[in-house]
Each structure stands twice: as structure tokens, then as C-alpha cells.
ZAMARGU-4260 file (C-alpha; in steps of 0.2 Angstrom, whole numbers, plus 5000, padded with zeros to 4 digits):
<rodrens>
0) 4611/4293/5409 | 4596/4289/5399 | 4577/4287/5402 | 4578/4269/5409 | 4560/4270/5413
5) 4556/4267/5395 | 4564/4259/5380 | 4555/4259/5363 | 4544/4244/5361 | 4552/4236/5376
10) 4546/4231/5393 | 4561/4233/5404 | 4560/4236/5422 | 4558/4252/5431 | 4570/4257/5444
15) 4567/4266/5461 | 4563/4285/5463 | 4574/4300/5464 | 4574/4316/5473 | 4585/4332/5475
20) 4595/4334/5491 | 4607/4346/5499 | 4622/4339/5508 | 4634/4347/5521 | 4652/4348/5518
25) 4666/4352/5530 | 4668/4369/5522 | 4650/4374/5523 | 4635/4368/5513 | 4635/4362/5495
30) 4623/4354/5484 | 4628/4336/5480 | 4619/4320/5475 | 4632/4306/5476 | 4630/4289/5468
35) 4642/4275/5464 | 4645/4265/5449 | 4659/4252/5445 | 4668/4258/5461 | 4668/4276/5455
40) 4659/4290/5463 | 4648/4303/5454 | 4640/4319/5459 | 4625/4320/5448 | 4617/4335/5456
45) 4618/4346/5441 | 4611/4332/5430 | 4595/4329/5440 | 4584/4341/5431 | 4590/4334/5414
50) 4588/4315/5417 | 4577/4308/5404 | 4569/4297/5416 | 4564/4310/5427 | 4571/4318/5443
55) 4562/4306/5455 | 4569/4290/5448 | 4585/4289/5457 | 4580/4293/5475 | 4584/4276/5482
60) 4602/4277/5475 | 4609/4292/5484 | 4626/4287/5491 | 4623/4270/5484 | 4628/4259/5469
65) 4620/4260/5452 | 4628/4244/5446 | 4612/4232/5448 | 4601/4246/5441 | 4611/4248/5426
70) 4612/4229/5424 | 4593/4228/5425 | 4590/4243/5414 | 4604/4244/5401 | 4610/4261/5396
75) 4616/4267/5379 | 4634/4271/5375 | 4629/4290/5375 | 4622/4289/5392 | 4637/4280/5400
80) 4648/4293/5391 | 4639/4307/5398 | 4640/4300/5415 | 4659/4302/5415 | 4655/4321/5416
85) 4650/4319/5433 | 4665/4309/5440 | 4670/4316/5457 | 4688/4312/5456 | 4690/4315/5438
90) 4689/4334/5434 | 4703/4334/5422 | 4704/4317/5416 | 4691/4312/5404 | 4689/4297/5393
95) 4697/4295/5377 | 4684/4303/5365 | 4686/4320/5374 | 4704/4320/5373 | 4702/4322/5354
100) 4699/4341/5355 | 4706/4355/5367 | 4691/4360/5377 | 4699/4375/5383 | 4700/4382/5365
105) 4686/4387/5353 | 4679/4370/5345 | 4673/4375/5328 | 4691/4375/5321 | 4695/4358/5329
110) 4681/4347/5324 | 4685/4346/5305 | 4701/4336/5310 | 4692/4322/5319 | 4689/4314/5303
115) 4682/4296/5305 | 4681/4299/5324 | 4669/4314/5322 | 4652/4304/5320 | 4654/4294/5336
120) 4661/4309/5346 | 4648/4321/5341 | 4634/4308/5347 | 4642/4306/5364 | 4635/4320/5374
125) 4642/4331/5387 | 4635/4342/5400 | 4644/4358/5397 | 4644/4374/5387 | 4653/4375/5370
130) 4662/4389/5363 | 4663/4389/5345 | 4673/4405/5341 | 4688/4415/5348 | 4680/4431/5343
135) 4667/4437/5356 | 4657/4445/5342 | 4655/4429/5331 | 4652/4419/5347 | 4638/4431/5353
140) 4630/4428/5335 | 4628/4410/5338 | 4620/4411/5355 | 4601/4413/5355 | 4589/4415/5369
145) 4572/4407/5367 | 4563/4423/5368 | 4572/4430/5353 | 4561/4418/5342 | 4544/4427/5344
150) 4553/4444/5345 | 4560/4441/5327 | 4547/4431/5319 | 4530/4437/5325 | 4533/4455/5317
155) 4539/4446/5301 | 4522/4436/5301 | 4513/4452/5304 | 4522/4460/5289 | 4516/4445/5277
160) 4499/4447/5284 | 4498/4465/5279 | 4504/4461/5262 | 4491/4447/5261 | 4477/4459/5266
165) 4482/4471/5253 | 4481/4457/5240 | 4464/4450/5245 | 4449/4451/5233 | 4435/4455/5245
170) 4422/4455/5231 | 4422/4436/5231 | 4414/4426/5244 | 4429/4414/5245 | 4441/4427/5251
175) 4441/4421/5269 | 4441/4402/5265 | 4456/4405/5254 | 4465/4413/5268 | 4461/4399/5280
180) 4466/4386/5268 | 4483/4395/5263 | 4487/4396/5282 | 4484/4379/5286 | 4493/4374/5271
185) 4508/4384/5277 | 4507/4375/5294 | 4507/4358/5286 | 4521/4362/5274 | 4532/4367/5289
190) 4529/4351/5298 | 4536/4342/5282 | 4551/4355/5280 | 4554/4352/5299 | 4555/4333/5296
195) 4565/4334/5280 | 4578/4347/5287 | 4581/4337/5302 | 4583/4320/5294 | 4592/4324/5278
200) 4602/4340/5282 | 4605/4340/5301 | 4608/4321/5302 | 4618/4320/5285 | 4633/4310/5290
205) 4649/4321/5283 | 4662/4312/5273 | 4676/4308/5285 | 4689/4316/5273 | 4679/4333/5272
210) 4685/4345/5285 | 4672/4358/5278 | 4657/4347/5279 | 4661/4340/5296 | 4663/4358/5302
215) 4647/4364/5294 | 4638/4349/5301 | 4644/4353/5318 | 4639/4371/5318 | 4622/4368/5310
220) 4616/4354/5322 | 4630/4343/5328 | 4635/4356/5343 | 4616/4352/5350 | 4619/4334/5350
225) 4636/4335/5358 | 4629/4348/5372 | 4610/4345/5372 | 4608/4354/5389 | 4616/4370/5383
230) 4601/4381/5383 | 4610/4395/5374 | 4610/4384/5357 | 4593/4376/5357 | 4584/4388/5345
235) 4590/4393/5328 | 4599/4409/5327 | 4589/4422/5316 | 4602/4427/5304 | 4605/4409/5296
240) 4586/4405/5299 | 4582/4421/5288 | 4594/4414/5274 | 4584/4397/5274 | 4567/4406/5275
245) 4572/4417/5260 | 4574/4401/5250 | 4557/4394/5255 | 4549/4410/5251 | 4556/4410/5234
250) 4548/4393/5231 | 4532/4398/5238 | 4531/4413/5228 | 4534/4403/5212 | 4521/4390/5216
255) 4507/4399/5225 | 4496/4413/5219 | 4499/4431/5224 | 4485/4430/5236 | 4490/4413/5243
260) 4508/4416/5245 | 4508/4428/5260 | 4496/4418/5270 | 4505/4401/5266 | 4521/4410/5272
265) 4512/4416/5289 | 4507/4398/5291 | 4525/4392/5289 | 4531/4405/5301 | 4518/4400/5314
270) 4524/4382/5313 | 4542/4387/5314 | 4539/4398/5329 | 4529/4384/5337 | 4543/4371/5333
275) 4558/4380/5340 | 4549/4385/5356 | 4543/4368/5358 | 4560/4360/5355 | 4566/4372/5370
280) 4552/4366/5381 | 4556/4348/5377 | 4573/4350/5384 | 4570/4361/5399 | 4551/4359/5403
285) 4542/4346/5414 | 4526/4341/5405 | 4513/4331/5414 | 4510/4313/5411 | 4497/4310/5398
290) 4499/4326/5389 | 4505/4328/5370 | 4521/4336/5376 | 4525/4322/5388 | 4525/4309/5374
295) 4535/4321/5363 | 4548/4324/5377 | 4551/4305/5379 | 4553/4303/5360 | 4565/4317/5359
300) 4575/4310/5374 | 4577/4294/5364 | 4582/4303/5349 | 4597/4311/5358 | 4602/4296/5369
305) 4598/4280/5360 | 4591/4282/5342 | 4599/4296/5333 | 4592/4289/5317 | 4574/4289/5323
310) 4561/4302/5329 | 4565/4316/5318 | 4549/4326/5321 | 4550/4338/5335 | 4533/4346/5335
315) 4523/4332/5327 | 4526/4313/5325 | 4516/4313/5309 | 4530/4312/5296 | 4540/4299/5307
320) 4524/4288/5304 | 4523/4291/5286 | 4542/4287/5283 | 4544/4273/5296 | 4555/4283/5308
325) 4544/4282/5323 | 4550/4278/5341 | 4537/4267/5348 | 4536/4269/5367 | 4528/4257/5379
330) 4514/4260/5392 | 4524/4265/5409 | 4518/4257/5425 | 4521/4274/5433 | 4523/4290/5424
335) 4539/4300/5423 | 4541/4316/5433 | 4554/4328/5427
</rodrens>
């Protein structure tokens, strides 16, 4: 289900409100939140905290039909696909797109064979965890808790600060100004790198006849769009990130002076840490209405569920404005409460 409360530059109606309930069963107590759609029953309890329109928007529809609400507030194909995850009487039978692979086996070795069906499949989300490798060791290396990002990259930033301090010429009055300008330049450069990587690399559509490029796309970013609620794969694993960072540092070293290079690098690392932690928060946090994070979360929800080719900026919308990929959100009558 998608954020029906707001569509880009559109004034569609807002539906009721939503709350979380516990329901008793014959075998004891179990958490359920049942709704109906097209004569089928769905238990969306596990989805309430992820609903892009907020947890309170469906309160009126517990044990009732969503048909009218969906007619008044059209949902994307991705949202309707995701709804199938919660069909009460459909635990083993799933719509045709999810029959394309064996969900009981590691997925990475299968996606390359999807061919021309891959792009549509990867942009139809599911609410489940994905296993990439049969090997537990390899699988472990692809799973990254959010707190590993500051653990790895703050010491790395400290290392570059130390290098920069040893290279500073304190005999000139411009030393501190140079450090400040270098650091700010690094942050701005990261914002551009973030945008370009997301748009041109992460959203590069691989050729249907290339198993290698399809597989590469899936492991880099497709896995996140397929399972956007899998919190184990929201931040970038340090090992491949280090490889990308090494390439960026090589370019920086070639174009910046010896004194500027370390502090530009620190600025870029700061921007990256902010970006990755923010990305995690946009998926699992509950920002308050009117805040910077609130609008970014709305935009990012649309990027996942409606407009995969817009809204590439995660930590900033600046470059979306520059390159015309902005998602325009209307003023809401009532704020979303996640």
C-alpha cells in the first residue's frame, strides 16, 4: 500500500485514520489487523508501521472493505503487489511475479535468469527478508546493521583529520579558512556523488540479455527496492563501500592540493555517514510534520512505491531540483503520523 494521503502535485482525497489493535483468537491472543479488498481478507498488522501514509490512516477500515478507499485514492501497481503479501488465505500461493523465483533458495543466483521480466519484478516490493547466498559467511558479509556505519567511518575520518593536521601550514593566516572550505567542499561533493550514484548506477536498467549486469544491479541496489523493509540491507556494507571510497580518494588526491585533500575527504565521509544513517531513518523513523526529515520521508516513499525514476536525492533534494527529478508534494489537510 502506498502513501495515499499525498500524491506528487495532486490533490486527491485523504482517507480515514488508522490505529494498531490486538485481536483475540480461539487459540489465545494474536496481533491482527484485518481488512478486506475485492472479497479477499488481508492481515496487515505487520505492515502498519511501514505504511507510507502513516499508521493512523486506516483506523476506520479494520474488519471493513478497502474497495471504496482504493477507488477514491488510486494505488500504484507496486502498492497493490505488496498487499498480496498479507493475504490471509494465500500463505503459499502468490501472484505470478513471485513464482518466477524460488523463495526458499538463495536469490542472487536466480535473478539473472529473469531476463526481460527482471525490471518489473524488482520494482514490485515484498515484505520479507531476502537471502542472497547459500554460504552463511558470504550472507553475513552482505548484512549490515546501521550502527556499523559510524563504527567504521568515524575512525576513518579521524585518520584523515590527523593527516590533514600534519600537512597544515600554521604559519599562514588562511590555514583555518582553507580547512573549513575544504570540509564544506567535501560535503557538497558528496551530495552530488550521492545523486549521481543513485540515479546513474543504482537505477541503471540492465540489459535483459545480460545475466551478469542483472545480478550486479540486484546486489547493489535492486535488493533494496525488492525488499524495502528489510532493515538488514538498508545501509551500505563497508567492504564494497571501501572500494568505492578508494576510487573517490584517488580522484581527490589528483585534483586537490596536499593540504586540502584530507579535509575534503573528511567532508565527503561526513556527508556519507549522514546519508546512510538518514536513509535508515527515512525507512524506520517517524519524523514529525513540518520537519526536514518529514518531507524527505514522504519523497522517499514515493521513490519506492510510485516514481522510481524521480527523487534520487536521499539526504538532500538540491540536485533533484537542478536536474529536474523532483517529486512535488502538495500541502496536506492533515499531517501524516507514522
